[in-house]
VEXVEXSE-535384 format. One line per 2 residues: number of its first residue (from 1); for each residue x, y, z of N, C-alpha, C. Coordinates in steps of 0.02 Angstrom, whole numbers, m for minus. Layout:
REM residues N
NUM	X Y Z X Y Z X Y Z; ...;
This chain:
REM residues 327
1	m882 2419 m1180 m914 2481 m1156 m869 2541 m1170; m900 2595 m1193 m863 2656 m1206 m831 2681 m1142;
3	m764 2686 m1142 m727 2704 m1081 m744 2774 m1056; m772 2817 m1100 m790 2885 m1078 m847 2885 m1028;
5	m887 2831 m1028 m948 2831 m988 m945 2784 m927; m889 2749 m919 m885 2700 m865 m891 2732 m796;
7	m865 2793 m789 m869 2827 m724 m942 2842 m706; m982 2860 m756 m1053 2874 m745 m1089 2810 m722;
9	m1073 2754 m755 m1103 2689 m736 m1084 2673 m664; m1021 2684 m646 m998 2671 m578 m1037 2714 m528;
11	m1049 2778 m544 m1086 2822 m500 m1158 2798 m491; m1189 2775 m545 m1257 2750 m541 m1261 2689 m495;
13	m1216 2642 m506 m1216 2581 m466 m1202 2596 m392; m1155 2641 m379 m1139 2658 m310 m1198 2692 m276;
15	m1233 2733 m315 m1292 2768 m288 m1347 2717 m270; m1355 2666 m311 m1404 2614 m296 m1386 2577 m231;
17	m1322 2560 m225 m1299 2526 m164 m1312 2569 m103; m1295 2633 m108 m1306 2679 m52 m1380 2686 m34;
19	m1423 2686 m86 m1495 2691 m74 m1521 2630 m37; m1498 2571 m59 m1519 2509 m26 m1497 2508 47;
21	m1436 2530 59 m1410 2533 127 m1451 2581 170; m1468 2638 141 m1507 2688 179 m1577 2662 195;
23	m1608 2628 147 m1674 2599 158 m1671 2546 212; m1619 2503 208 m1612 2450 258 m1602 2480 328;
25	m1558 2530 333 m1545 2562 398 m1609 2592 427; m1649 2623 384 m1712 2653 408 m1762 2599 430;
27	m1763 2543 393 m1807 2488 412 m1788 2459 480; m1723 2447 490 m1700 2422 555 m1715 2472 610;
29	m1708 2536 595 m1723 2588 643 m1797 2587 662; m1840 2576 613 m1912 2571 625 m1927 2512 671;
31	m1899 2454 655 m1912 2394 696 m1887 2405 768; m1831 2439 774 m1803 2455 840 m1853 2498 880;
33	m1879 2550 848 m1926 2595 882 m1991 2560 901; m2015 2517 856 m2076 2478 873 m2062 2432 932;
35	m2005 2398 929 m1986 2353 985 m1980 2390 1050; m1950 2450 1047 m1942 2491 1107 m2010 2512 1135;
37	m2055 2533 1090 m2121 2556 1111 m2160 2499 1145; m2161 2440 1113 m2198 2383 1140 m2167 2361 1206;
39	m2101 2358 1209 m2066 2337 1270 m2082 2384 1328; m2082 2449 1315 m2094 2499 1368 m2166 2493 1393;
41	m2214 2486 1347 m2284 2481 1366 m2297 2419 1410; m2267 2363 1391 m2277 2301 1429 m2242 2305 1496;
43	m2182 2335 1497 m2145 2341 1559 m2182 2384 1610; m2216 2435 1587 m2254 2480 1631 m2324 2454 1645;
45	m2338 2393 1621 m2403 2361 1631 m2460 2400 1598; m2444 2441 1550 m2495 2477 1513 m2527 2433 1460;
47	m2487 2383 1437 m2511 2335 1388 m2503 2264 1415; m2552 2221 1400 m2544 2150 1413 m2520 2116 1349;
49	m2504 2051 1355 m2478 2015 1297 m2528 2014 1239; m2592 2013 1254 m2644 2009 1202 m2647 2072 1159;
51	m2620 2128 1185 m2623 2190 1148 m2583 2186 1083; m2528 2148 1084 m2486 2141 1025 m2525 2108 968;
53	m2565 2058 985 m2607 2025 934 m2658 2074 907; m2687 2115 951 m2735 2166 929 m2701 2218 884;
55	m2639 2236 902 m2601 2285 862 m2589 2258 792; m2569 2195 787 m2556 2164 721 m2619 2164 678;
57	m2676 2148 709 m2739 2146 672 m2759 2217 651; m2746 2265 693 m2763 2335 678 m2723 2359 617;
59	m2659 2344 616 m2616 2364 560 m2641 2331 496; m2658 2267 500 m2680 2230 441 m2746 2258 414;
61	m2790 2277 458 m2856 2302 437 m2852 2372 409; m2810 2415 440 m2807 2485 420 m2755 2500 366;
63	m2703 2457 363 m2651 2466 312 m2637 2398 280; m2685 2371 242 m2677 2303 214 m2617 2294 168;
65	m2590 2350 143 m2532 2345 98 m2466 2334 135; m2466 2345 200 m2405 2337 239 m2392 2263 252;
67	m2329 2242 247 m2309 2173 260 m2256 2172 315; m2254 2117 351 m2201 2108 401 m2220 2131 471;
69	m2286 2142 483 m2306 2167 549 m2356 2119 581; m2345 2055 574 m2385 2005 610 m2368 2008 684;
71	m2410 1978 726 m2395 1979 798 m2329 1944 813; m2314 1891 774 m2251 1855 783 m2192 1901 770;
73	m2195 1940 715 m2140 1985 698 m2134 2043 747; m2190 2067 772 m2187 2121 821 m2154 2097 886;
75	m2169 2035 906 m2134 2007 964 m2059 2003 952; m2040 1987 890 m1969 1984 872 m1937 2053 877;
77	m1974 2104 857 m1948 2173 863 m1936 2191 936; m1982 2170 978 m1974 2182 1050 m1912 2145 1076;
79	m1904 2082 1056 m1845 2043 1076 m1781 2074 1050; m1784 2098 988 m1726 2131 957 m1704 2192 998;
81	m1751 2234 1015 m1736 2293 1056 m1708 2273 1124; m1739 2226 1157 m1718 2207 1225 m1651 2172 1225;
83	m1634 2140 1169 m1569 2105 1164 m1511 2155 1162; m1521 2211 1127 m1465 2256 1114 m1470 2324 1149;
85	m1523 2338 1185 m1533 2405 1212 m1477 2428 1259; m1443 2380 1291 m1389 2398 1337 m1320 2396 1305;
87	m1318 2390 1238 m1254 2384 1203 m1253 2434 1144; m1248 2499 1159 m1251 2550 1107 m1195 2545 1055;
89	m1138 2515 1073 m1083 2511 1025 m1099 2467 965; m1151 2425 972 m1171 2381 917 m1224 2414 872;
91	m1245 2474 891 m1300 2506 856 m1287 2514 781; m1227 2535 762 m1211 2545 691 m1211 2479 653;
93	m1182 2427 683 m1179 2361 651 m1248 2335 635; m1294 2343 682 m1361 2317 673 m1394 2344 610;
95	m1379 2407 595 m1411 2441 540 m1375 2432 473; m1320 2395 474 m1282 2383 413 m1293 2314 383;
97	m1335 2274 416 m1353 2209 388 m1429 2204 387; m1454 2155 349 m1527 2150 339 m1563 2125 401;
99	m1629 2133 401 m1669 2109 457 m1665 2033 464; m1665 1997 408 m1660 1924 411 m1593 1903 442;
101	m1539 1938 426 m1474 1923 456 m1477 1938 531; m1506 1994 549 m1513 2011 620 m1554 1958 658;
103	m1608 1936 627 m1650 1886 659 m1610 1822 674; m1572 1800 625 m1532 1739 634 m1482 1747 690;
105	m1451 1805 695 m1398 1816 745 m1426 1823 815; m1475 1867 826 m1496 1878 894 m1539 1820 921;
107	m1571 1782 877 m1614 1728 901 m1575 1663 912; m1517 1655 878 m1480 1592 883 m1417 1597 925;
109	m1394 1657 939 m1333 1665 979 m1351 1668 1053; m1304 1645 1095 m1317 1640 1167 m1290 1698 1207;
111	m1237 1729 1183 m1205 1783 1221 m1196 1845 1177; m1185 1902 1209 m1174 1963 1171 m1109 1960 1132;
113	m1059 1923 1159 m995 1915 1123 m1006 1877 1058; m1047 1825 1061 m1061 1786 1001 m1100 1828 951;
115	m1148 1867 975 m1186 1910 929 m1141 1961 896; m1097 1992 934 m1051 2042 905 m1006 2009 852;
117	m984 1949 866 m942 1912 819 m977 1903 752; m1040 1879 754 m1076 1866 692 m1099 1930 657;
119	m1113 1982 696 m1130 2047 665 m1071 2073 624; m1011 2070 653 m951 2092 617 m939 2048 556;
121	m948 1983 565 m936 1936 511 m984 1949 453; m1048 1956 468 m1097 1968 415 m1083 2032 377;
123	m1060 2083 413 m1045 2147 380 m983 2142 337; m928 2119 366 m863 2122 331 m857 2069 277;
125	m888 2010 288 m883 1956 238 m940 1960 187; m988 2005 199 m1045 2013 153 m1080 1947 140;
127	m1093 1909 194 m1124 1844 188 m1196 1849 164; m1217 1802 122 m1288 1793 108 m1320 1763 171;
129	m1386 1763 173 m1420 1733 231 m1402 1660 238; m1400 1624 182 m1384 1552 184 m1314 1540 210;
131	m1267 1581 189 m1197 1573 212 m1192 1587 287; m1225 1640 310 m1225 1656 381 m1257 1600 422;
133	m1314 1575 398 m1349 1522 433 m1305 1460 439; m1269 1445 386 m1224 1386 387 m1168 1395 438;
135	m1140 1455 442 m1085 1467 489 m1109 1463 561; m1169 1486 575 m1196 1480 643 m1207 1407 660;
137	m1236 1369 612 m1248 1298 622 m1183 1260 632; m1129 1283 599 m1064 1250 604 m1024 1275 664;
139	m1056 1315 709 m1024 1338 770 m959 1376 757; m960 1420 708 m900 1457 690 m873 1497 748;
141	m915 1529 787 m893 1570 843 m852 1528 893; m880 1472 915 m846 1430 963 m779 1404 936;
143	m780 1381 873 m719 1354 844 m665 1407 836; m686 1468 819 m638 1522 811 m608 1544 878;
145	m649 1548 929 m624 1567 995 m576 1515 1022; m592 1451 1012 m546 1398 1033 m482 1401 993;
147	m487 1417 928 m427 1423 886 m383 1480 908; m412 1536 930 m372 1593 953 m328 1576 1013;
149	m350 1526 1052 m314 1509 1114 m261 1456 1103; m256 1428 1042 m212 1370 1031 m164 1382 973;
151	m130 1439 974 m80 1453 923 m12 1431 949; 33 1413 903 100 1394 923 137 1453 954;
153	191 1440 990 230 1493 1021 253 1544 970; 276 1520 913 301 1565 860 245 1609 833;
155	185 1580 825 129 1619 800 106 1671 850; 107 1653 914 86 1700 966 133 1759 971;
157	198 1748 956 248 1800 965 256 1843 902; 223 1824 848 229 1864 787 193 1931 795;
159	213 1980 756 182 2046 759 116 2048 721; 100 1996 685 39 1995 645 m21 1982 691;
161	m77 2013 675 m139 2002 712 m174 1941 682; m169 1885 718 m197 1823 693 m266 1808 723;
163	m293 1855 763 m357 1844 795 m410 1828 743; m446 1773 755 m503 1751 713 m482 1727 644;
165	m416 1718 632 m394 1697 565 m396 1621 558; m373 1585 610 m369 1513 606 m414 1482 660;
167	m445 1426 642 m491 1392 688 m457 1330 718; m484 1308 775 m459 1247 806 m486 1186 769;
169	m544 1194 738 m574 1139 702 m611 1166 641; m606 1131 585 m640 1151 523 m695 1100 507;
171	m746 1123 473 m803 1079 457 m810 1074 381; m806 1013 356 m811 1001 284 m871 957 267;
173	m927 970 298 m986 929 286 m1010 933 214; m991 987 179 m1012 998 109 m978 950 61;
175	m928 913 83 m893 866 39 m932 801 29; m974 783 79 m1014 721 76 m969 660 65;
177	m912 658 101 m866 602 94 m890 542 136; m882 483 107 m899 422 143 m837 392 175;
179	m843 370 237 m786 339 271 m775 269 244; m712 246 239 m651 287 247 m635 323 181;
181	m595 376 186 m575 411 126 m500 426 130; m469 436 72 m397 447 69 m381 522 70;
183	m318 538 80 m297 609 78 m309 638 8; m300 598 m44 m312 622 m113 m386 638 m123;
185	m430 595 m96 m502 608 m102 m522 671 m64; m492 680 m5 m506 741 34 m482 802 m4;
187	m422 800 m30 m393 856 m67 m434 871 m130; m452 820 m168 m491 829 m229 m559 859 m213;
189	m589 835 m159 m654 861 m139 m651 934 m120; m600 955 m84 m592 1025 m65 m581 1070 m126;
191	m543 1045 m174 m530 1085 m235 m595 1092 m274; m634 1038 m280 m698 1042 m317 m746 1090 m283;
193	m743 1092 m217 m789 1135 m179 m752 1196 m153; m708 1225 m194 m664 1278 m171 m703 1338 m143;
195	m758 1356 m174 m797 1414 m150 m819 1403 m78; m845 1343 m63 m867 1328 5 m808 1321 53;
197	m752 1295 28 m692 1289 69 m666 1358 89; m665 1405 42 m643 1473 56 m690 1505 108;
199	m755 1491 102 m803 1517 150 m787 1492 220; m768 1428 225 m751 1399 290 m686 1428 317;
201	m637 1440 273 m573 1468 295 m580 1542 313; m614 1580 271 m617 1653 278 m599 1683 210;
203	m634 1735 190 m628 1759 121 m564 1796 106; m522 1808 155 m457 1839 141 m407 1788 112;
205	m426 1724 113 m382 1673 84 m390 1670 8; m334 1669 m27 m334 1663 m100 m300 1598 m118;
207	m334 1556 m157 m307 1491 m175 m253 1499 m229; m195 1471 m216 m140 1473 m265 m136 1408 m305;
209	m140 1351 m270 m137 1289 m307 m135 1228 m262; m151 1170 m292 m145 1106 m257 m81 1072 m281;
211	m55 1028 m239 8 993 m256 59 1043 m280; 67 1097 m241 112 1151 m261 185 1127 m257;
213	220 1132 m313 287 1102 m319 341 1147 m289; 382 1116 m247 442 1148 m220 503 1107 m241;
215	554 1141 m267 615 1106 m288 671 1126 m241; 696 1078 m204 751 1089 m157 808 1041 m176;
217	865 1069 m194 919 1026 m219 897 992 m282; 905 927 m284 884 888 m343 818 852 m331;
219	782 871 m278 721 836 m260 660 881 m267; 603 851 m284 540 887 m289 495 869 m230;
221	461 919 m203 414 909 m148 349 945 m166; 293 922 m137 228 949 m156 186 965 m94;
223	166 1029 m89 121 1051 m36 50 1035 m56; 12 1005 m11 m56 984 m28 m97 1043 m57;
225	m99 1098 m20 m136 1157 m43 m101 1220 m20; m91 1267 m65 m57 1330 m48 m105 1388 m59;
227	m108 1433 m8 m150 1492 m11 m108 1554 3; m137 1611 m12 m109 1675 9 m162 1711 50;
229	m142 1740 107 m190 1777 149 m178 1851 140; m229 1887 115 m223 1958 99 m210 1999 162;
231	m245 1985 217 m237 2025 277 m169 2015 310; m147 1952 314 m82 1937 346 m24 1948 298;
233	m40 1951 233 11 1961 181 65 1907 185; 42 1846 183 90 1790 186 61 1729 152;
235	105 1683 133 84 1618 106 61 1574 163; 11 1532 150 m15 1486 201 m18 1416 169;
237	22 1370 196 25 1302 170 m20 1256 212; m64 1220 178 m108 1171 212 m85 1101 195;
239	m73 1061 246 m58 990 237 m115 950 266; m139 900 228 m197 861 247 m177 791 270;
241	m206 770 326 m194 703 353 m261 671 369; m268 607 350 m330 572 364 m326 531 427;
243	m271 539 465 m265 503 528 m256 553 585; m244 528 644 m236 570 704 m167 604 702;
245	m164 664 733 m102 702 733 m45 662 766; 14 666 732 75 637 759 129 691 757;
247	172 695 808 223 747 810 267 749 748; 279 691 717 324 692 659 291 724 597;
249	225 735 600 193 771 545 222 842 537; 243 871 593 267 940 592 332 948 554;
251	374 897 554 438 902 520 430 917 446; 384 881 414 372 892 343 346 962 330;
253	299 985 371 269 1051 361 321 1106 373; 362 1098 425 414 1148 439 464 1153 381;
255	478 1097 351 523 1096 292 492 1136 235; 427 1126 223 393 1163 170 395 1238 184;
257	385 1258 246 384 1330 263 453 1361 251; 505 1324 268 573 1349 256 586 1358 182;
259	563 1310 142 573 1314 69 532 1372 40; 471 1382 64 430 1437 40 463 1504 55;
261	489 1511 117 519 1575 137 584 1589 99; 622 1538 85 686 1548 50 677 1559 m25;
263	629 1523 m55 626 1521 m128 564 1553 m160; 509 1558 m122 446 1580 m152 423 1648 m125;
265	430 1659 m61 406 1720 m29 439 1782 m60; 399 1834 m71 425 1897 m96 452 1939 m39;
267	499 1984 m52 530 2024 2 481 2064 44; 426 2086 15 377 2126 52 328 2085 92;
269	331 2018 86 282 1975 119 309 1950 187; 263 1933 230 280 1907 296 297 1833 293;
271	331 1805 344 348 1734 344 287 1690 334; 297 1635 299 242 1589 284 216 1555 346;
273	153 1535 343 120 1501 399 97 1433 375; 101 1383 419 80 1316 402 20 1295 443;
275	m28 1261 411 m86 1233 446 m89 1158 431; m86 1119 484 m89 1046 478 m160 1025 495;
277	m197 999 446 m266 977 455 m267 902 465; m284 880 526 m285 809 543 m357 786 557;
279	m369 723 547 m436 695 560 m453 700 634; m402 696 676 m412 699 748 m347 721 780;
281	m351 742 844 m290 764 878 m300 760 953; m245 748 988 m243 751 1061 m213 819 1078;
283	m252 863 1108 m229 932 1120 m165 936 1160; m156 890 1208 m95 892 1248 m34 872 1207;
285	m43 823 1162 12 803 1118 30 861 1071; m21 896 1046 m9 954 1002 29 1008 1040;
287	9 1021 1102 42 1073 1142 116 1056 1152; 131 995 1169 200 974 1178 239 982 1113;
289	208 960 1057 243 960 993 258 1031 969; 213 1079 985 221 1147 961 262 1191 1008;
291	271 1169 1070 302 1212 1120 372 1235 1102; 410 1193 1066 478 1213 1047 485 1222 972;
293	429 1222 938 432 1231 865 449 1304 850; 496 1314 805 516 1381 784 478 1405 724;
295	434 1363 698 395 1382 639 326 1406 659; 299 1456 622 231 1479 635 180 1428 609;
297	160 1382 652 119 1325 632 57 1320 674; 2 1299 643 m61 1287 676 m84 1216 661;
299	m103 1179 713 m130 1112 704 m205 1114 718; m244 1096 668 m317 1096 675 m343 1027 655;
301	m402 1010 681 m435 950 656 m493 970 612; m522 922 579 m579 936 536 m633 884 546;
303	m695 904 533 m752 860 538 m786 858 471; m813 800 453 m849 793 391 m925 795 402;
305	m945 814 463 m1015 827 477 m1018 884 527; m1075 917 532 m1081 975 576 m1067 954 648;
307	m1029 995 686 m1011 977 754 m1069 986 802; m1063 955 861 m1112 963 914 m1099 1031 948;
309	m1144 1078 938 m1135 1146 964 m1129 1147 1040; m1166 1104 1074 m1164 1103 1147 m1095 1082 1173;
311	m1064 1035 1139 m997 1013 1160 m946 1069 1151; m950 1105 1094 m904 1160 1083 m916 1217 1133;
313	m979 1230 1150 m994 1281 1199 m966 1262 1267; m969 1198 1284 m940 1174 1347 m865 1182 1348;
315	m832 1167 1292 m760 1176 1287 m740 1249 1297; m779 1293 1265 m765 1365 1271 m777 1389 1342;
317	m828 1362 1374 m843 1379 1444 m786 1357 1490; m761 1296 1478 m705 1271 1519 m642 1312 1508;
319	m630 1331 1445 m571 1372 1430 m574 1439 1465; m633 1471 1465 m642 1536 1497 m628 1531 1572;
321	m657 1480 1604 m648 1475 1677 m578 1453 1697; m546 1414 1654 m476 1396 1668 m432 1458 1667;
323	m444 1503 1619 m405 1566 1616 m420 1610 1676; m484 1611 1697 m503 1650 1756 m468 1625 1818;
325	m464 1558 1825 m432 1528 1884 m357 1543 1886; m326 1546 1825 m254 1560 1822 m239 1630 1846;
327	m286 1677 1836 m275 1745 1857 m280 1751 1933;
């Protein structure tokens, strides 16, 4: 392409993006106003439930070219308005994602905190509808909140903002692994499905390599998977285990982090972080093992099928009330 004209092309493309965003924002605003109108009429007993069906038929008869105004969709607009009307701080977020994304979030989330989480996620990660739907099905909110509460002492004391970066449990259902499987099969599967693995980790992770070689003295060592996190500005080493967590697993990972910081980390980067992915873990054993660890380490488990959302919600509920009782 002629370099003299690239700026014009950029302006055209940016204008198209801005136009799409403006149209989307106006569409969401329209649905909000319709939802508000219907909600107010019903609340004041001016309309009965049957009026919505009559309204949908009226629109279809008088404006047959209009789409998306069935009685079912109008009820959704009412629900949309009633879900968020008391939370004005979310108003901008709602208008920055599509109606289908909004539908998935407000209809499938249980709390306003969960809805705000997915609204921010859909905006900042630019998720497609399918990607967002998968993350909700995989209980990303619950897993992330549980992960925020279970960082090692060293990670909690760091100046870096690690909120929502690491999860307590990861879901690799996209690998379609048959039990039993080896650590090599798990690693190979994750590399083959790297796009989906990055989606599960978070898009700020950049893959550097598998079996990343470290040379210490006259010996060679290999990190299962090495990433760089753009937001945290640090290397992140992942070690994979196909068995239950054992305290001695940490020794190997801590050694890798020391080698990364001494020999690989650049002067402008933050200390490296380690994530130990185990097939299973006893949370109390993990807490004891990490309590005196001087390395910024996170122990997470992984599932090869979608988790039970109700169980994760119960865990989150218990965690919230335990913290309340401590206060």
